[in-house]
C-alpha positions as CSV (number, residue, x, y, z in Angstrom):
1,M,3.9,-10.5,20.4
2,E,2.2,-13.3,18.3
3,K,3.9,-14.1,14.8
4,I,2.8,-11.8,12.5
5,K,0.9,-13.4,9.3
6,L,0.9,-11.7,5.9
7,S,-0.8,-12.4,2.6
8,I,0.3,-10.9,-0.8
9,L,-2.5,-9.3,-2.9
10,P,-2.4,-10.3,-6.6
11,E,-2.5,-7.6,-8.3
12,K,0.0,-4.7,-9.2
13,L,-1.2,-1.6,-7.9
14,G,-0.4,2.0,-8.9
15,I,-0.1,5.3,-7.0
16,C,-1.9,7.9,-8.5
17,H,-1.1,11.6,-8.0
18,F,-3.7,14.4,-8.1
19,D,-3.8,18.1,-7.5
20,K,-5.3,18.8,-4.0
21,N,-8.7,20.5,-5.4
22,S,-9.2,17.3,-8.1
23,P,-12.7,15.7,-7.7
24,I,-12.4,11.7,-6.9
25,P,-13.0,10.2,-10.1
26,D,-15.6,7.8,-10.4
27,W,-13.5,4.8,-11.3
28,A,-11.6,5.3,-8.0
29,L,-14.3,3.9,-6.2
30,E,-15.1,0.5,-7.9
31,G,-13.5,-2.5,-7.1
32,D,-12.3,-4.8,-4.4
33,F,-9.3,-2.9,-3.3
34,F,-8.6,1.0,-3.5
35,S,-7.3,3.3,-1.1
36,I,-8.2,7.3,-1.3
37,T,-6.7,10.1,0.7
38,R,-6.8,13.5,0.7
39,T,-4.8,16.3,2.3
40,S,-4.7,20.1,2.1
41,Q,-1.6,19.3,-0.4
42,E,-2.9,16.4,-2.8
43,L,-5.1,13.7,-3.6
44,S,-3.6,10.2,-3.8
45,I,-5.5,7.2,-4.7
46,V,-4.0,3.7,-4.8
47,Y,-5.7,1.3,-7.4
48,P,-5.1,-1.8,-9.6
49,Q,-2.7,-0.4,-12.3
50,E,-4.3,-2.3,-15.0
51,K,-7.5,-0.2,-14.2
52,I,-6.2,3.2,-14.1
53,P,-7.3,4.9,-17.2
54,G,-4.8,6.6,-19.6
55,G,-3.6,10.3,-18.7
56,V,-3.4,9.6,-15.0
57,L,-0.1,10.3,-13.3
58,F,0.6,7.3,-11.1
59,E,4.0,5.4,-10.0
60,K,3.6,2.0,-11.3
61,D,4.6,-1.6,-10.1
62,W,3.9,-1.8,-6.4
63,R,2.9,-4.8,-4.6
64,A,0.9,-5.3,-1.5
65,F,1.5,-7.3,1.8
66,K,-1.4,-7.4,3.8
67,L,-1.3,-7.7,7.6
68,E,-3.6,-10.8,8.4
69,S,-2.8,-11.4,12.2
70,V,-5.3,-9.9,14.6
71,A,-4.2,-6.5,15.6
72,D,-6.3,-3.5,17.0
73,I,-5.7,0.5,16.2
74,Y,-3.6,0.6,19.4
75,S,-1.4,-2.0,18.6
76,V,2.2,-0.7,18.9
77,G,5.3,-1.7,16.9
78,I,3.7,-3.7,14.4
79,I,4.4,-1.5,11.5
80,A,7.9,-0.9,12.7
81,S,8.9,-4.5,13.1
82,L,8.1,-5.1,9.3
83,T,9.6,-1.7,8.1
84,K,12.8,-1.8,9.7
85,P,14.0,-4.9,8.4
86,L,13.3,-3.6,5.1
87,A,14.6,-0.1,5.5
88,E,17.9,-1.9,6.8
89,N,17.8,-3.6,3.1
90,G,17.3,-0.4,1.1
91,I,13.9,-1.5,0.3
92,S,11.4,1.7,0.8
93,V,7.6,1.3,1.7
94,F,4.2,2.8,1.0
95,N,2.2,2.0,4.0
96,I,-1.8,2.4,4.0
97,S,-3.3,2.0,7.4
98,T,-7.1,1.3,7.8
99,Y,-9.0,0.7,10.7
100,E,-8.6,-3.2,10.5
101,T,-5.7,-3.8,9.1
102,N,-2.6,-2.4,7.2
103,Y,-1.0,-2.8,3.8
104,L,2.5,-2.6,3.1
105,L,3.3,-1.5,-0.7
106,V,7.0,-2.3,-2.0
107,E,8.1,-1.9,-5.3
108,E,7.8,-4.6,-7.8
109,K,11.6,-4.7,-8.3
110,N,12.0,-5.2,-4.4
111,F,9.3,-7.3,-4.1
112,E,11.0,-10.9,-3.8
113,R,13.6,-9.6,-1.4
114,A,10.8,-8.1,0.4
115,K,9.2,-11.6,0.7
116,E,12.6,-13.4,2.0
117,I,12.7,-10.7,4.8
118,I,9.4,-10.2,6.1
119,L,7.5,-13.4,5.3
């Protein structure tokens, strides 16, 4: 497997939680980076935290590593190769997968340690 290349998104992110029947707010559709996931149990939105409006329930201070290596949707083991050493060091991860790449979010308090482990 080729060396995995990661970059770091500059902003802190918030992970917002909404009721499953909540409409997607207009503000969540603006900007360069956001992730919206609806399931039968909830609506989750990942968004730059300084732009999340007041009154929204969210977990703050998450930082994101972006997978830059060329990988396709059928690649095997890439996420495991990154998350396993983090888990072994007690660092939890919030993963966002897209068709073309992945983003690994870690809490700001673990960010420097995570960089040492996976970069």
